[in-house]
C-alpha atoms as one frame of an Amber mdcrd trajectory, in Angstrom:
protein
  11.359  34.113 -40.008   8.286  34.700 -37.258   9.012  34.998 -33.771   7.027
  32.552 -33.088   9.381  30.519 -35.787  12.299  31.710 -33.689  10.580  30.471
 -30.701  10.388  27.205 -32.193  13.501  27.001 -33.510  15.213  28.260 -30.425
  13.545  25.247 -28.231  15.456  22.198 -28.591  14.220  19.004 -29.961  11.982
  17.057 -28.079  12.425  19.426 -25.233   9.429  20.763 -23.215  10.910  22.606
 -20.604  14.446  24.161 -20.179  16.496  26.206 -18.110  19.315  28.040 -19.690
  22.075  29.599 -17.942  19.430  30.741 -15.174  20.645  33.204 -12.593  18.562
  33.400  -9.119  19.726  35.533  -5.967  17.751  36.339  -2.613  19.294  39.567
  -1.391  22.990  39.010  -1.639  22.542  35.084  -1.196  23.121  33.470  -4.888
  21.042  30.601  -5.250  21.496  29.498  -8.686  24.520  30.408 -10.152  23.805
  29.397 -14.285  21.717  26.488 -14.075  21.268  24.513 -16.974  18.698  21.870
 -17.818  16.516  20.592 -20.454  13.734  17.966 -19.945  11.817  15.667 -22.693
   8.263  15.301 -23.108   6.960  12.449 -21.204  10.376  12.107 -19.018  10.156
  11.387 -15.274  13.604  13.312 -13.878  15.063  13.347 -10.541  16.705  16.576
  -9.077  18.947  15.590  -5.946  21.179  18.141  -3.777  21.425  18.584  -0.342
  19.918  20.794   1.696  20.304  24.696   0.254  21.778  23.678  -3.019  19.276
  25.676  -5.163  17.054  22.619  -6.238  13.774  23.822  -4.866  14.725  27.579
  -6.100  15.429  25.767 -10.121  12.182  24.292  -9.527  10.429  27.296  -8.596
  12.212  29.041 -11.492  11.224  25.884 -13.958   7.152  26.396 -13.056   7.273
  29.913 -13.374   6.755  30.686  -9.377  10.189  32.250  -9.617  11.362  34.814
 -12.221  15.221  34.608 -12.662  17.384  37.403 -12.379  19.717  36.460 -15.422
  19.169  33.746 -18.121  16.124  31.778 -20.135  13.348  29.177 -19.206  11.707
  27.838 -21.994   8.296  26.081 -22.004   6.539  24.198 -25.165   8.977  26.121
 -27.713   8.364  29.828 -25.827  10.082  31.815 -23.089   8.255  31.268 -19.970
  10.444  33.968 -17.738   9.000  36.613 -20.222   5.446  36.061 -19.652   3.551
  38.350 -17.192   2.792  36.928 -13.955  -0.968  36.340 -15.439   0.064  34.154
 -18.047   2.163  32.404 -15.445  -0.361  31.736 -13.303  -2.629  30.662 -16.040
  -0.310  27.980 -16.659   0.202  26.493 -13.288  -3.495  26.688 -12.841  -3.676
  24.513 -16.006  -0.833  22.956 -17.555   1.301  22.355 -14.665   0.507  20.013
 -11.617   2.075  20.484  -8.163   2.816  18.157  -5.510   4.555  19.044  -2.138
   6.312  17.532   0.677   3.055  18.647   3.097   0.136  18.320   0.071  -0.904
  21.366   1.626  -4.524  20.699   1.165  -7.145  23.014   2.220  -7.931  21.317
   5.836 -11.999  23.356   5.340 -12.369  21.372   2.390 -13.214  17.716   1.649
 -10.531  15.287  -0.155 -12.708  15.849  -3.255 -12.920  19.551  -3.152  -9.902
  19.581  -2.879  -8.743  17.821  -5.490 -11.269  19.320  -7.821  -9.908  22.480
  -7.096  -7.267  22.917 -10.357 -10.743  22.177 -12.644 -12.626  24.865 -10.528
 -10.207  27.448 -10.871  -9.919  26.842 -14.633 -13.826  26.974 -15.058 -15.102
  23.765 -15.226 -18.556  23.529 -13.218 -18.694  22.300 -10.019 -20.671  19.134
 -10.696 -18.556  18.006 -13.326 -15.243  18.878 -11.135 -16.352  17.401  -8.426
 -17.346  14.255 -10.594 -13.536  13.880 -11.887 -12.160  14.322  -8.875 -14.203
  11.136  -7.407 -12.427   9.579 -10.467  -8.741   9.983  -9.791  -9.353   8.917
  -6.021 -11.018   5.984  -6.767  -7.644   5.552  -9.660  -5.691   6.084  -6.205
  -7.065   3.335  -3.720  -9.124   6.240  -2.031 -12.569   5.007  -2.805 -14.710
   6.017   0.212 -12.778   8.958   1.616 -14.245  11.445  -0.872 -16.089  13.434
   1.737 -13.497  13.870   4.632 -11.221  16.676   5.141  -7.399  16.537   6.007
  -7.723  16.200   9.595  -9.536  12.746   8.985  -6.666  11.260   7.029  -3.475
   9.307   7.373  -0.383  11.692   5.885  -0.159   8.969   2.924  -3.938   9.516
   2.618  -3.319  13.298   2.545  -0.512  13.021   0.280  -2.355  10.512  -2.312
  -5.332  13.549  -2.482  -2.525  15.813  -2.992  -1.450  13.548  -6.195  -4.910
  13.469  -7.650  -5.032  17.222  -7.494  -1.692  17.630  -9.207  -2.990  15.191
 -11.760  -6.640  15.873 -12.044  -6.370  18.543 -14.938  -3.933  16.331 -16.891
  -1.280  18.591 -16.901   2.029  18.682 -19.180   4.104  18.880 -15.854   3.931
  17.828 -12.650   6.433  19.406 -10.077   6.769  17.444  -7.109   9.093  19.415
  -4.209   9.843  16.476  -1.570   6.754  14.574  -2.493   7.634  11.818   0.439
   9.595  13.925   2.523   6.588  13.702   5.673   5.634  10.200   4.624   6.672
   6.890   6.245   8.767   4.770   3.972   6.109   2.404   2.991   3.519   5.217
   2.523   6.460   7.174   0.346   6.949   3.912  -1.578   2.915   3.577  -2.308
   2.999   7.538  -3.749   5.928   7.271  -5.579   4.930   4.029  -7.456   1.312
   6.013  -7.838   3.038   9.073  -9.441   5.400   7.207 -11.675   2.938   4.923
 -12.711   0.023   7.121 -13.687   2.837   9.766 -15.529   3.931   6.815 -17.388
   0.564   6.127 -18.449  -0.607   9.726 -19.119   2.174  10.519 -21.000   2.970
  13.487 -18.274   6.282  14.531 -17.437   7.944  14.584 -13.781  10.476  16.838
 -12.418  11.255  14.910  -8.603  13.441  17.309  -6.194  14.561  15.328  -3.583
  17.616  14.905  -1.600  16.656  10.792  -0.894  18.589   8.592  -3.260  15.754
   5.668  -2.547  13.591   8.315  -4.185  15.364   9.556  -6.883  15.953   5.952
  -7.867  12.101   5.849  -9.333  13.550   8.537 -12.213  15.035   7.083 -15.081
  17.602  10.024 -15.155  18.934  11.693 -12.197  20.825  15.246 -11.986  22.163
  16.903  -8.860  22.212  20.659  -8.023  25.518  21.378  -6.111  26.694  25.711
  -5.386  23.416  26.838  -7.932  24.807  24.470 -11.412  23.031  20.999 -12.516
  25.225  18.460 -13.446  24.124  14.929 -14.397  25.267  12.008 -12.168  27.784
   9.981 -12.976  26.800   6.385 -14.641  22.997   7.934 -15.455  22.548   8.154
 -19.431  21.292  11.576 -20.119
């Protein structure tokens, strides 16, 4: 059997991304102690856990930002953790999208320029990239704000710009790390509705890290990270 054939057989049927027995430490401090998780294509999954439980470390390993000390990460039927940094970076620029707590917008750029960044990184020309960015801003209710910089936006508006940036390249997976953590409850609900509704429309997988039950409730399946391992929450179907 070819190496490619082995990779396809090794991946769980229907899974787009998996962590298998992932171990990760920072110095002498263990963050993950054999974490195992499988996420299906098009699934919206919430990863919960208290501060310091390892949930963000797990997300970073799944996204190829961190390389596990032990264990395996699989994406779309092949090993992710054994790829070069350049290959993993290319995935993060195209097939993976990200939404973080602070939004992490570039303050010198306008809203449309921030949204267009993933397209520009992947080689799309500036004109078409900005045109797609404006379409996504309109889709997320931000018409008229295309030329504003982050300092001229409310917290909810800035996070919707970050969401548009995460979605503009139509990635396979959105990694969302506490995406409502800096927002009030009304703005947070708006962002979560937009994220989950748009993901379902696009068939995008969402891996949502949160410590808030009300945010996790937007996901049909919820798992919890405790002491560096993963378990399904009681009463939630796998």
